[in-house]
Residue, then its C-alpha position, 0 to 999 in steps of 0.5 A: x865522332x864515335x859512340x862507344x862501340x869499340x874498335x869495330x865502330x871506330x874502323x867502320x866510321x873511319x872507312x866511312x870518313x875516308x869518302x870525304x876528302x875535306x874532312x879534317x882529322x879530329x879527336x872524337x872523344x874531345x869533339x863529343x865532350x864539347x857537344x860537337x857530335x850529333x846525338x845518337x838516336x837513343x839520346x834524341x829519344x831521351x831528350x824528346x821525352x825530357x822535353x815532354x813529348x809522349x809516345x804518341x808523337x810522330x817522328x820523321x827522320x830526315x836523313x839517309x841511312x843511319x849508322x848502325x841501321x835498325x839496331x841503332x834506331x831500335x831505342x828511339x823507335x821503342x820510345x816513339x813507335x810512330x816513326x817515319x822516313x821518306x822510305x816508309x811514307x812513300x813507295x819506291x815508285x814515288x821516290x824513283x824520280x828523286x832517288x838519283x839526286x841527293x839534293x832532291x831527296x834532301x828537298x823532300x826531307x826539307x818539305x816534310x820538316x817545313x810542313x811539320x808542327x815541330 
């Protein structure tokens, strides 16, 4: 999927996709129209607002690095300033025993999400 970022975005996402050997070729525009692409952080924020969540809600992002980094996350963070990830609620020392294992890092995200209200 791509999000209207032009040729630069298509090239960057293409390079990222090459890491996954089993990923099939797809048509990003068609995939997005069919609702098969993840929402952008801004779209997530707008959807949450439409569902009635206010800016006092605490948001936890359960993922690794988001494509586009801070620039991409800025719209969501402006809608919901109480924004967290495992990197913001734990110190590097606390994460160190887990950081070499992607499944353990995912398990931390799962535990936070499982203990959350929503």
